[in-house]
MARGU-310843 format. One line per 10 residues: number of its first residue (from 1); for each residue x, y, z of C-alpha. Coordinates in nm, 2 decimals, padded with zeros to 4 digits. Layout:
N
NUM) X/Y/Z ~ ... .
***
This chain:
365
1) 02.17/01.14/03.05 ~ 01.87/01.37/03.04 ~ 01.56/01.15/03.10 ~ 01.42/01.20/03.45 ~ 01.38/00.90/03.68 ~ 01.27/00.85/04.04 ~ 01.34/00.62/04.33 ~ 01.03/00.57/04.55 ~ 01.07/00.40/04.89 ~ 00.79/00.21/05.06 .
11) 00.75/00.48/05.32 ~ 00.66/00.73/05.04 ~ 01.00/00.90/05.01 ~ 01.07/01.01/04.66 ~ 01.42/01.09/04.52 ~ 01.45/01.24/04.17 ~ 01.74/01.18/03.93 ~ 01.83/01.07/03.58 ~ 01.79/00.73/03.42 ~ 02.09/00.53/03.31 .
21) 02.13/00.17/03.22 ~ 01.82/00.01/03.08 ~ 01.50/00.22/03.08 ~ 01.28/-00.01/03.28 ~ 01.11/-00.04/03.62 ~ 01.29/-00.23/03.90 ~ 01.15/-00.33/04.24 ~ 01.35/-00.46/04.53 ~ 01.48/-00.41/04.88 ~ 01.69/-00.09/04.89 .
31) 02.02/-00.13/05.07 ~ 02.34/00.07/05.10 ~ 02.70/-00.04/05.05 ~ 02.99/00.15/05.21 ~ 03.28/00.02/04.99 ~ 03.48/00.29/04.81 ~ 03.54/00.06/04.51 ~ 03.44/-00.28/04.37 ~ 03.11/-00.18/04.21 ~ 03.16/-00.45/03.94 .
41) 03.20/-00.72/04.20 ~ 02.90/-00.58/04.39 ~ 02.68/-00.58/04.08 ~ 02.76/-00.95/04.00 ~ 02.75/-01.08/04.36 ~ 02.45/-01.32/04.38 ~ 02.40/-01.22/04.75 ~ 02.24/-00.90/04.61 ~ 01.97/-01.08/04.42 ~ 01.63/-00.91/04.48 .
51) 01.79/-00.58/04.60 ~ 01.85/-00.23/04.47 ~ 02.19/-00.12/04.58 ~ 02.30/00.23/04.68 ~ 02.68/00.29/04.70 ~ 02.77/00.55/04.96 ~ 03.08/00.65/04.76 ~ 02.97/00.94/04.53 ~ 03.15/00.86/04.21 ~ 03.08/00.52/04.05 .
61) 03.20/00.38/03.72 ~ 03.53/00.58/03.70 ~ 03.74/00.27/03.61 ~ 03.49/00.11/03.38 ~ 03.41/-00.26/03.35 ~ 03.68/-00.53/03.29 ~ 03.69/-00.90/03.22 ~ 03.86/-01.00/03.55 ~ 03.63/-00.88/03.83 ~ 03.31/-01.07/03.76 .
71) 03.17/-01.27/04.06 ~ 02.91/-01.45/03.86 ~ 02.79/-01.47/03.50 ~ 02.55/-01.18/03.51 ~ 02.44/-00.87/03.70 ~ 02.25/-00.99/04.01 ~ 02.11/-00.66/04.16 ~ 01.77/-00.54/04.06 ~ 01.87/-00.18/04.02 ~ 02.16/00.06/04.09 .
81) 02.14/00.41/04.26 ~ 02.44/00.64/04.24 ~ 02.52/01.00/04.31 ~ 02.74/01.05/04.00 ~ 02.79/00.81/03.71 ~ 03.12/00.84/03.53 ~ 03.07/00.86/03.15 ~ 03.44/00.84/03.06 ~ 03.62/00.57/03.26 ~ 04.00/00.56/03.26 .
91) 04.17/00.22/03.33 ~ 04.39/00.01/03.11 ~ 04.17/-00.30/03.17 ~ 03.84/-00.12/03.10 ~ 03.63/-00.26/02.82 ~ 03.32/-00.04/02.85 ~ 03.12/00.19/03.07 ~ 02.90/00.11/03.37 ~ 02.60/00.24/03.16 ~ 02.68/00.00/02.88 .
101) 02.72/-00.29/03.11 ~ 02.38/-00.23/03.28 ~ 02.22/-00.20/02.94 ~ 02.37/-00.53/02.83 ~ 02.22/-00.70/03.13 ~ 01.88/-00.52/03.13 ~ 01.93/-00.35/03.46 ~ 01.80/00.01/03.53 ~ 01.99/00.27/03.73 ~ 01.93/00.62/03.86 .
111) 02.20/00.89/03.90 ~ 02.21/01.24/04.03 ~ 02.02/01.15/04.35 ~ 02.14/01.24/04.71 ~ 02.27/00.90/04.82 ~ 02.37/01.05/05.16 ~ 02.00/01.13/05.22 ~ 01.89/00.78/05.11 ~ 02.15/00.62/05.34 ~ 02.04/00.83/05.63 .
121) 01.68/00.73/05.56 ~ 01.77/00.36/05.56 ~ 01.99/00.39/05.88 ~ 01.71/00.56/06.07 ~ 01.40/00.38/05.93 ~ 01.56/00.05/05.82 ~ 01.60/-00.11/05.48 ~ 01.27/-00.12/05.29 ~ 01.13/-00.20/04.95 ~ 01.16/00.05/04.67 .
131) 01.11/00.10/04.30 ~ 01.31/00.28/04.02 ~ 01.10/00.41/03.73 ~ 01.14/00.66/03.45 ~ 00.78/00.66/03.32 ~ 00.55/00.66/03.63 ~ 00.44/00.92/03.87 ~ 00.53/00.86/04.24 ~ 00.17/00.75/04.31 ~ 00.17/00.50/04.02 .
141) 00.51/00.37/04.13 ~ 00.38/00.32/04.49 ~ 00.08/00.13/04.36 ~ 00.31/-00.10/04.17 ~ 00.54/-00.14/04.47 ~ 00.26/-00.25/04.70 ~ 00.19/-00.55/04.47 ~ 00.55/-00.68/04.50 ~ 00.61/-00.97/04.75 ~ 00.83/-00.87/05.05 .
151) 01.20/-00.94/05.03 ~ 01.20/-01.18/05.33 ~ 00.92/-01.40/05.19 ~ 01.11/-01.50/04.87 ~ 01.36/-01.79/04.83 ~ 01.62/-01.61/04.62 ~ 01.88/-01.89/04.67 ~ 01.69/-02.11/04.43 ~ 01.70/-01.83/04.18 ~ 02.07/-01.79/04.18 .
161) 02.21/-02.14/04.24 ~ 02.37/-02.34/03.96 ~ 02.14/-02.57/03.77 ~ 02.39/-02.86/03.76 ~ 02.71/-02.96/03.93 ~ 03.03/-02.83/03.77 ~ 03.40/-02.85/03.85 ~ 03.60/-02.52/03.87 ~ 03.91/-02.54/03.65 ~ 04.22/-02.42/03.83 .
171) 04.46/-02.18/03.67 ~ 04.79/-02.32/03.54 ~ 05.01/-02.42/03.83 ~ 04.74/-02.41/04.09 ~ 04.66/-02.78/04.12 ~ 04.83/-02.97/04.40 ~ 04.90/-03.34/04.42 ~ 04.71/-03.50/04.57 ~ 04.45/-03.22/04.60 ~ 04.17/-03.20/04.86 .
181) 03.83/-03.25/04.71 ~ 03.59/-02.98/04.82 ~ 03.22/-02.96/04.75 ~ 03.07/-02.61/04.76 ~ 02.70/-02.59/04.81 ~ 02.60/-02.31/04.58 ~ 02.36/-02.08/04.77 ~ 02.47/-01.77/04.58 ~ 02.84/-01.85/04.51 ~ 03.10/-01.59/04.42 .
191) 03.37/-01.69/04.18 ~ 03.64/-01.56/04.41 ~ 03.57/-01.85/04.66 ~ 03.63/-02.10/04.38 ~ 03.95/-01.92/04.27 ~ 04.09/-01.91/04.62 ~ 04.01/-02.27/04.70 ~ 04.18/-02.38/04.38 ~ 04.47/-02.15/04.47 ~ 04.51/-02.36/04.79 .
201) 04.54/-02.68/04.59 ~ 04.18/-02.80/04.60 ~ 03.97/-02.98/04.34 ~ 03.65/-02.79/04.37 ~ 03.30/-02.89/04.26 ~ 03.00/-02.65/04.30 ~ 02.66/-02.82/04.34 ~ 02.30/-02.69/04.34 ~ 02.14/-02.59/04.67 ~ 01.88/-02.86/04.61 .
211) 02.13/-03.15/04.60 ~ 02.06/-03.41/04.87 ~ 02.31/-03.52/05.14 ~ 02.35/-03.86/04.98 ~ 02.43/-03.71/04.64 ~ 02.69/-03.48/04.80 ~ 02.85/-03.77/04.99 ~ 02.86/-03.98/04.67 ~ 03.10/-03.72/04.53 ~ 03.34/-03.83/04.80 .
221) 03.44/-03.48/04.92 ~ 03.71/-03.43/05.18 ~ 03.53/-03.12/05.30 ~ 03.21/-02.92/05.24 ~ 03.18/-02.54/05.21 ~ 02.85/-02.36/05.24 ~ 02.85/-02.05/05.02 ~ 02.71/-01.70/05.08 ~ 02.38/-01.62/04.93 ~ 02.08/-01.39/04.92 .
231) 01.76/-01.36/05.12 ~ 01.61/-01.49/05.44 ~ 01.76/-01.80/05.60 ~ 01.42/-01.88/05.76 ~ 01.28/-01.99/05.42 ~ 01.56/-02.24/05.35 ~ 01.44/-02.54/05.56 ~ 01.53/-02.78/05.28 ~ 01.90/-02.68/05.29 ~ 01.90/-02.69/05.67 .
241) 01.76/-03.05/05.65 ~ 02.04/-03.14/05.41 ~ 02.32/-03.01/05.62 ~ 02.19/-03.18/05.93 ~ 02.25/-03.51/05.75 ~ 02.61/-03.41/05.67 ~ 02.71/-03.29/06.02 ~ 02.97/-03.52/06.17 ~ 03.05/-03.69/05.84 ~ 03.27/-03.43/05.68 .
251) 03.44/-03.10/05.79 ~ 03.22/-02.81/05.71 ~ 03.28/-02.44/05.67 ~ 03.00/-02.18/05.62 ~ 03.03/-01.83/05.48 ~ 02.76/-01.56/05.53 ~ 02.44/-01.74/05.43 ~ 02.63/-02.07/05.50 ~ 02.70/-01.94/05.85 ~ 02.33/-01.86/05.90 .
261) 02.23/-02.20/05.78 ~ 02.47/-02.37/06.01 ~ 02.33/-02.17/06.30 ~ 01.98/-02.30/06.21 ~ 02.12/-02.65/06.18 ~ 02.21/-02.64/06.54 ~ 01.88/-02.49/06.66 ~ 01.96/-02.12/06.66 ~ 01.72/-01.85/06.55 ~ 01.81/-01.58/06.31 .
271) 01.67/-01.22/06.29 ~ 01.67/-00.94/06.04 ~ 01.91/-00.65/06.10 ~ 01.78/-00.29/06.08 ~ 02.00/-00.20/05.78 ~ 02.25/-00.48/05.75 ~ 02.62/-00.48/05.70 ~ 02.74/-00.42/05.35 ~ 03.08/-00.29/05.26 ~ 03.45/-00.35/05.30 .
281) 03.53/-00.18/05.63 ~ 03.36/-00.37/05.92 ~ 03.56/-00.44/06.23 ~ 03.53/-00.80/06.38 ~ 03.69/-00.93/06.69 ~ 03.82/-01.29/06.71 ~ 03.72/-01.40/07.06 ~ 04.00/-01.67/07.08 ~ 04.29/-01.42/07.07 ~ 04.13/-01.08/07.08 .
291) 04.26/-00.98/06.74 ~ 04.05/-00.73/06.54 ~ 04.00/-00.79/06.16 ~ 03.87/-00.55/05.91 ~ 03.62/-00.75/05.70 ~ 03.41/-00.74/05.38 ~ 03.04/-00.80/05.45 ~ 02.71/-00.83/05.28 ~ 02.42/-00.96/05.48 ~ 02.09/-00.84/05.63 .
301) 02.03/-01.12/05.88 ~ 02.22/-01.24/06.19 ~ 02.23/-01.54/06.43 ~ 02.07/-01.49/06.78 ~ 02.34/-01.59/07.02 ~ 02.10/-01.66/07.30 ~ 01.95/-01.95/07.10 ~ 02.27/-02.14/07.03 ~ 02.29/-02.50/07.15 ~ 02.42/-02.85/07.07 .
311) 02.78/-02.75/07.10 ~ 02.79/-02.45/06.88 ~ 02.95/-02.13/07.03 ~ 03.02/-01.77/06.92 ~ 03.38/-01.72/06.79 ~ 03.36/-01.37/06.64 ~ 03.16/-01.06/06.71 ~ 03.10/-00.73/06.52 ~ 03.25/-00.43/06.70 ~ 02.99/-00.19/06.56 .
321) 02.68/-00.35/06.70 ~ 02.79/-00.67/06.89 ~ 02.62/-00.91/06.66 ~ 02.75/-01.26/06.59 ~ 03.02/-01.28/06.31 ~ 03.15/-01.63/06.36 ~ 03.06/-01.97/06.51 ~ 03.25/-02.29/06.59 ~ 03.16/-02.63/06.73 ~ 03.32/-02.74/07.05 .
331) 03.38/-03.10/06.93 ~ 03.31/-03.14/06.56 ~ 03.52/-03.00/06.27 ~ 03.27/-02.72/06.19 ~ 03.31/-02.34/06.19 ~ 03.15/-02.05/06.01 ~ 03.19/-01.67/05.95 ~ 02.92/-01.41/05.88 ~ 03.17/-01.20/05.68 ~ 03.34/-01.27/05.35 .
341) 03.69/-01.42/05.38 ~ 03.72/-01.40/05.00 ~ 03.65/-01.02/05.01 ~ 03.62/-00.91/04.64 ~ 03.57/-00.63/04.70 ~ 03.74/-00.55/05.03 ~ 04.05/-00.63/05.24 ~ 04.22/-00.97/05.20 ~ 04.31/-00.99/05.57 ~ 04.08/-01.29/05.62 .
351) 04.18/-01.53/05.35 ~ 04.37/-01.73/05.62 ~ 04.03/-01.88/05.71 ~ 04.05/-02.09/05.39 ~ 04.38/-02.23/05.51 ~ 04.22/-02.30/05.85 ~ 03.94/-02.49/05.68 ~ 04.19/-02.69/05.48 ~ 04.40/-02.78/05.79 ~ 04.08/-02.91/05.94 .
361) 04.00/-03.11/05.62 ~ 04.35/-03.26/05.60 ~ 04.33/-03.35/05.97 ~ 04.01/-03.53/05.89 ~ 04.17/-03.72/05.60 .
***
């Protein structure tokens, strides 16, 4: 790749590199991810909608793209920023290169930039909007960037949710008899959640984020799972109102955005983190037994613990910054986690939480 490209941040910082993927402009919130692998899962994770992602690991694309590690049906990030792009991946499952995959999905990337410097910038100044371009001067890029709405003011959940309900088909041998019926509210759902729920013997139906409480209950679920998703939980009042009507009627588990929504359902406030938690190596303490779990995370907002009420209490905390990583209700069958129990990418230490949810569901039945 020889065509020059630049990444311009909202504070005026300019990083020069080379264009790869589609040659187009991309504006979004620039965030960094500390995972050493899993770039395909990251690219297709709906929670990254509206964002330009910077992996901190220097070499990206070395094992290509395969048909097994998609977390949605398309690339969800706005742009991709890497230190070094691998032109010749080597893996027996690989069907193509990272460059080819970005081209197919119309996503621009920039390589050859100092991703360590970008990460330091975001850690010290906080995440900010940015633009990737290969045909504009820094001044022209900044002028375009100033016209783009701020990340926190946009409802990205409606952009990534399913248009209609669908049932996830289990793999051969996965179905149990009789299975638990789980409805997953799709706020930015990853396929791995559906795969794992089916693997635990569930019949899983994903539904749009705009589905009403009555419509959800008419599906006669045994339990309700609130999925992860992108953006600011403060712009999702319509989902909060829906979940309020489901509280006490069915067991509920929330993951990431689902966790933030449950916090709001019970009156808690949320706030934006300086640079978020994104990667597969974040330590979390379970306050019930003191155990520490290494978790996969992808979020830029957190629940304010001082605003919790109505029976909701903190169950997990982040050991890096002390923020809330889990909630549980003292009386109702409701709990949530801010991290990703399905990982993908990341450690699978926390898949037991799906079993905990299903124990709660079966207890309710």
